[in-house]
N, C-alpha and C positions, 0 to 999 in steps of 0.2 A: 504494500500500500504506500502510495506517495501522497502524504498530506503535509502541508507546511504546519508548523506549530501554531501560527496565527489562525489558519483555517480550523484546526482542531479546537482552539479556544473559542472562536466565534461561533462555531456550529454546535458546540457542546451544550449550550443553554446554561441554565443555572443549577440544574439537578446534580446532586453529589454523585449519583450513580453514573451519569455520563462522564463526569470528571474522572471517576475511578476507571471506567472502561477505557477512556482515552489514555490515562496514565499507564494502564496495562498494555495498550497497543504500542505506546511510545517505548516502554521498557522492552517489549518483544522485538520491536524494530531495531533498537539499539543493540540488543543481544545478538540478533541476526547479523547486524553490521559488523560487530566485533568478531563474530565467528568467521565471516567472509574475509575480514582483514587478516585473521590468523591463518586461514587457508592460503591466501595469496602470499603472505610472508613465507610460509613453508615452501610453497611452489617456487618462489623466487630464490630462496636459499638452496633448494635442490638444483635449480637451473644453474646458479652460480657455481655450485660444487661440480656439476657436470662439465661446465665450461672449463673450469680450472683443471680437472682431470684430463680433458681432451687436449688442452694446451700443453700440459706436462707430457702427455703421450707424444705429441708432435716434437717437443724439445728433445725427448729421449730418442726418438727416431732420427732426428738430425744429428745428435751426438754419435749415435751408432753408425750412421752413414759416413761420418767424417773419418 
């Protein structure tokens, strides 16, 4: 769900139940966002490691060819 915080506040009305529901929605979205960030970081770390291993392999091949 893509709601701006302003939209959530203005559409929530004055009922406490709506505010709790919106608070829950925001918390769920933030949790999902953090989970996605963690997965992206792990993928980037894995990619960086793979690139370093590949580059080291090429360096080793060049040394052996000399």
